[in-house]
C-alpha positions in Angstrom: 56.0 12.7 7.5 55.9 13.1 11.3 52.3 12.3 11.5 52.7 9.2 9.2 55.4 7.9 11.4 53.4 8.7 14.6 50.2 6.8 13.0 52.6 3.9 12.2 53.6 3.9 16.0 57.1 5.0 15.0 57.0 7.5 18.0 60.8 8.2 18.2 61.1 8.9 14.5 58.1 11.2 14.6 59.5 12.9 17.6 62.8 13.5 15.8 61.0 15.0 12.7 58.9 17.2 14.9 61.7 18.5 16.8 63.6 19.2 13.5 60.5 21.1 12.1 60.2 23.2 15.2 64.0 24.2 14.9 63.1 25.5 11.4 59.8 27.2 12.2 58.0 27.4 15.6 54.4 26.6 14.5 51.8 25.8 17.0 50.7 22.8 15.1 54.3 21.2 15.4 54.4 21.8 19.1 51.0 20.1 19.4 52.2 17.2 17.2 55.3 16.7 19.2 53.4 16.8 22.6 51.4 13.9 21.3 54.6 11.9 20.9 55.8 12.8 24.3 52.4 11.7 25.8 52.8 8.3 24.0 56.4 8.1 25.6 54.7 9.0 29.0 56.7 12.1 29.2 54.1 14.3 30.6 56.2 17.3 31.5 57.6 17.6 28.0 54.1 17.1 26.6 52.7 19.9 28.8 55.6 22.1 27.9 54.8 21.7 24.2 51.2 22.2 24.7 51.8 25.4 26.5 54.0 26.6 23.5 51.2 25.8 21.2 48.7 27.7 23.0 51.0 30.7 23.3 51.4 30.6 19.4 47.7 30.0 18.7 45.6 31.1 21.5 42.2 30.9 19.7 42.7 27.1 18.9 40.5 25.1 21.2 41.9 21.8 20.2 45.0 22.3 22.4 
């Protein structure tokens, strides 16, 4: 659902959904997804922090 909201430019809704998802399971993909929301909101520091978390959890993924 988060990506659907993101694609529909409902960034704050997507951000909320990704944050809830992270609270349930800290997956690299979800940190990456939330970082994209932060980038859209021009919050580069939070985006960077989430990208770093994604890399910590999935070091072999070159998409991050």
